[in-house]
C-alpha positions in Angstrom: 66.9 -49.2 -47.0 64.4 -47.0 -48.8 65.7 -43.7 -50.1 64.4 -40.6 -48.3 63.5 -37.3 -50.1 64.1 -33.9 -48.5 63.2 -30.4 -49.5 65.9 -28.0 -48.5 66.5 -24.3 -48.5 69.3 -22.0 -47.3 69.5 -18.7 -45.5 72.7 -16.6 -45.2 73.8 -15.5 -41.7 75.4 -12.2 -40.9 77.8 -10.9 -38.2 77.3 -8.0 -36.0 78.4 -5.6 -38.7 75.9 -7.1 -41.1 78.4 -8.9 -43.2 77.7 -12.5 -44.4 79.6 -14.9 -42.3 77.9 -18.2 -43.2 74.8 -20.1 -44.3 72.0 -21.9 -42.5 70.5 -24.9 -44.2 67.0 -26.0 -43.4 65.7 -29.5 -44.5 62.3 -31.1 -44.4 61.5 -34.8 -45.0 59.0 -34.9 -48.0 59.3 -38.7 -48.7 55.7 -39.4 -47.8 54.4 -36.3 -49.7 56.3 -37.2 -52.8 55.1 -40.8 -52.7 51.5 -39.5 -52.4 52.0 -37.3 -55.4 53.3 -40.1 -57.5 50.4 -42.4 -56.4 47.9 -39.7 -57.2 49.6 -39.1 -60.6 49.4 -42.9 -61.3 45.7 -43.0 -60.3 45.0 -40.0 -62.4 46.7 -41.6 -65.4 44.7 -44.9 -64.9 41.4 -43.0 -64.5 42.2 -41.2 -67.7 42.9 -44.5 -69.5 39.6 -46.0 -68.3 37.6 -42.9 -69.2 39.1 -42.7 -72.6 38.8 -46.4 -73.6 35.8 -47.9 -71.8 32.1 -47.0 -72.4 31.7 -45.4 -69.1 30.7 -42.1 -67.6 32.3 -40.9 -64.3 30.4 -38.2 -62.5 30.0 -36.6 -59.1 27.5 -34.3 -57.3 27.5 -32.3 -54.2 24.8 -32.5 -51.5 22.6 -30.1 -53.3 22.7 -32.3 -56.4 24.8 -30.0 -58.5 27.1 -31.8 -60.9 30.8 -31.3 -60.1 32.3 -33.8 -62.6 31.0 -35.4 -65.7 33.4 -37.1 -68.1 33.9 -40.4 -70.0 33.8 -42.0 -73.4 30.3 -43.3 -72.8 28.9 -39.7 -72.8 29.0 -39.7 -76.6 26.6 -42.6 -76.8 23.9 -40.5 -75.2 24.5 -37.6 -77.6 26.2 -35.4 -75.0 29.6 -33.7 -74.5 32.0 -34.1 -71.7 31.2 -31.7 -68.9 27.8 -30.8 -70.4 26.1 -31.4 -67.0 28.5 -29.3 -65.0 26.6 -26.8 -62.8 23.3 -28.5 -63.6 21.2 -30.0 -60.8 20.4 -33.7 -60.8 17.2 -33.3 -58.8 15.8 -30.9 -61.3 16.8 -32.9 -64.3 15.2 -36.2 -63.3 12.0 -37.1 -61.5 12.4 -38.1 -57.8 11.4 -41.7 -58.5 14.5 -42.1 -60.8 17.1 -40.9 -58.2 15.5 -41.6 -54.8 17.6 -44.7 -54.0 20.7 -43.9 -55.9 21.1 -40.6 -54.0 19.6 -41.5 -50.6 21.7 -44.5 -50.0 25.1 -43.1 -51.0 24.4 -39.9 -49.0 23.8 -42.2 -46.0 27.2 -43.8 -46.5 26.1 -46.9 -48.4 27.4 -48.1 -51.8 24.5 -48.7 -54.2 24.5 -50.8 -57.3 21.6 -50.2 -59.8 20.7 -52.9 -62.3 20.7 -52.0 -66.0 18.1 -49.4 -66.9 17.6 -47.2 -70.0 18.2 -43.4 -70.0 18.7 -41.1 -72.9 18.5 -44.1 -75.3 21.3 -46.0 -73.6 21.1 -48.9 -71.1 23.3 -48.0 -68.1 24.5 -50.1 -65.2 25.5 -47.8 -62.4 27.5 -47.9 -59.2 26.9 -45.0 -56.7 29.6 -44.4 -54.0 29.5 -42.1 -51.0 31.9 -39.1 -51.3 34.6 -38.2 -48.7 33.6 -34.8 -47.1 37.2 -34.4 -45.7 38.7 -34.7 -49.2 36.3 -32.9 -51.5 32.9 -31.4 -51.8 31.6 -34.4 -53.7 28.8 -36.0 -51.7 28.5 -38.9 -54.2 30.6 -40.3 -57.0 29.1 -42.5 -59.6 30.3 -44.7 -62.5 27.8 -45.5 -65.3 28.7 -48.3 -67.7 27.1 -48.5 -71.1 25.7 -52.1 -71.3 23.4 -51.5 -74.3 25.1 -53.9 -76.6 25.4 -56.7 -74.0 21.8 -56.2 -72.9 20.7 -56.5 -76.5 22.8 -59.7 -77.0 21.3 -61.1 -73.8 17.8 -60.4 -75.0 18.5 -62.0 -78.4 20.0 -65.0 -76.7 17.0 -65.3 -74.4 14.7 -65.1 -77.4 16.6 -67.8 -79.2 16.5 -70.0 -76.1 12.7 -69.5 -75.9 12.4 -70.5 -79.6 14.6 -73.6 -79.0 12.5 -74.6 -76.0 9.3 -74.2 -78.1 10.9 -76.3 -80.9 11.9 -78.9 -78.4 8.3 -79.0 -77.0 7.0 -79.5 -80.6 9.6 -82.2 -81.2 8.5 -84.0 -78.0 4.9 -83.8 -79.0 5.6 -85.1 -82.5 7.9 -87.8 -81.2 5.3 -89.1 -78.8 1.9 -88.5 -80.4 -1.1 -89.9 -78.6 -3.5 -91.3 -81.2 -7.1 -92.5 -80.6 -7.0 -95.4 -83.0 -10.4 -96.8 -82.0 -13.3 -95.7 -79.9 -11.9 -96.0 -76.3 -8.5 -97.1 -77.5 -5.4 -94.8 -77.3 -2.0 -95.7 -78.7 1.3 -94.0 -78.0 4.1 -94.8 -80.5 7.4 -94.0 -78.9 10.3 -93.4 -81.2 14.0 -92.6 -80.5 15.9 -92.2 -77.4 13.9 -92.6 -74.2 15.4 -91.3 -71.0 13.9 -90.8 -67.6 13.0 -87.1 -68.2 11.2 -88.0 -71.5 9.4 -90.9 -69.9 8.1 -88.7 -67.1 6.7 -86.3 -69.7 5.1 -89.2 -71.6 3.6 -90.5 -68.4 2.0 -87.2 -67.6 0.7 -86.7 -71.1 -0.8 -90.2 -71.5 -2.5 -90.2 -68.1 -4.1 -86.9 -68.8 -5.3 -88.2 -72.2 -6.7 -91.3 -70.6 -8.6 -89.3 -68.1 -9.8 -86.7 -70.6 -11.1 -89.3 -73.2 -12.1 -91.9 -70.7 -10.3 -94.5 -72.8 -10.6 -98.1 -71.8 -7.2 -99.2 -73.3 -3.8 -97.5 -73.8 -1.3 -99.2 -76.1 2.4 -98.3 -75.6 4.1 -99.1 -78.8 7.9 -99.5 -78.3 8.7 -100.6 -81.8 10.8 -97.5 -82.5 12.8 -97.8 -79.2 15.9 -100.0 -79.2 17.4 -99.3 -75.8 16.2 -98.1 -72.4 18.0 -97.9 -69.1 16.8 -99.5 -65.9 15.3 -96.2 -64.6 13.3 -95.8 -67.8 12.0 -99.4 -67.8 10.8 -98.8 -64.2 9.0 -95.7 -65.3 7.2 -97.6 -68.2 6.1 -100.3 -65.8 4.9 -97.7 -63.4 3.0 -96.1 -66.3 1.1 -99.3 -66.9 0.1 -99.5 -63.3 -1.0 -95.9 -63.2 -3.2 -96.5 -66.3 -4.8 -99.3 -64.3 -5.6 -96.9 -61.5 -7.5 -94.8 -63.9 -9.8 -97.7 -64.8 -8.1 -98.5 -68.1 -5.8 -101.3 -69.3 -2.2 -100.7 -70.4 -0.9 -102.8 -73.3 2.7 -103.2 -74.4 3.8 -103.9 -78.0 7.0 -103.9 -80.0 9.3 -104.9 -77.2 12.8 -105.5 -78.5 15.1 -108.3 -77.2 17.3 -105.7 -75.4 14.3 -104.1 -73.7 13.0 -107.5 -72.7 16.4 -108.3 -71.1 16.3 -105.0 -69.2 12.8 -105.7 -67.9 13.8 -109.2 -66.9 16.9 -108.0 -65.1 14.6 -105.7 -63.0 12.6 -108.7 -61.9 9.4 -107.1 -63.1 6.4 -109.3 -63.3 4.5 -108.7 -66.6 2.2 -111.7 -66.2 -0.7 -109.3 -65.6 0.1 -107.1 -68.5 -1.0 -107.8 -72.1 2.1 -107.9 -74.3 2.1 -108.3 -78.1 4.7 -108.3 -80.8 2.8 -106.0 -83.2 0.4 -103.0 -82.8 -2.1 -104.8 -85.0 -2.3 -107.7 -82.6 -2.7 -105.4 -79.6 -5.6 -103.5 -81.4 -7.3 -106.8 -82.1 -7.0 -107.7 -78.4 -8.6 -104.4 -77.3 -11.5 -104.6 -79.8 -12.2 -108.2 -78.9 -12.2 -107.4 -75.1 -14.6 -104.5 -75.7 -16.9 -106.7 -77.9 -17.0 -109.4 -75.2 -18.0 -106.8 -72.6 -20.8 -105.6 -74.7 
């Protein structure tokens, strides 16, 4: 059974002659009130710990926009002192465009979260909460978190990722250069690991080059590729067919035994595709075909 708390006081009673003849004891159950006091004290202690140790600012305004509360460790980052805004008016300090939503929505009873934005040289992320008219004169309570450092790190990370993506693009271009080795003859030496994503990029680049240069032949040199999966092999065969649709002839060279086994396992018919062991032989084939046409 939970213990009850009482507040008591006594009052002496007197007889007809005005002499004390006893005491009357009055009691009042204050269990709930004391529990509320302890809870408020705990919440106050927790708020104090948060304000003192985290880079935040806790502030409140009334319906006129006057600051009622302005404290927190984060205030120092903006070059201010705790309570410096007390008595000042938010609407007069900032242009309407900067406080329209953050005030209008909380005053209408809606919690509003504002994404990080810079103010006074600090990047703040803010939460605006409607006040409780029955409990205080605060029309809005706000918590502003200093996210300057994390925003800077995020920007640096984003910049690094952009550099990495640019480097990867350069590496892809260098690893799959399209070279015009003869008038009307393009060659694409493929080196390294070839997966489906890279093959799709190669297909796009090569087909654009064939259309742009109006090449008659496109040689795919696989000498530098040791292994491909079935999906990649299908893409390569599809690339040969796509080259044919552009009015050019696709030629394969440098197929390794492993790649040959993969192609065979797919059941792909290469009887209509010119296949050579070396790039030199493929180039001779292309030149001879062009000479015969002339």
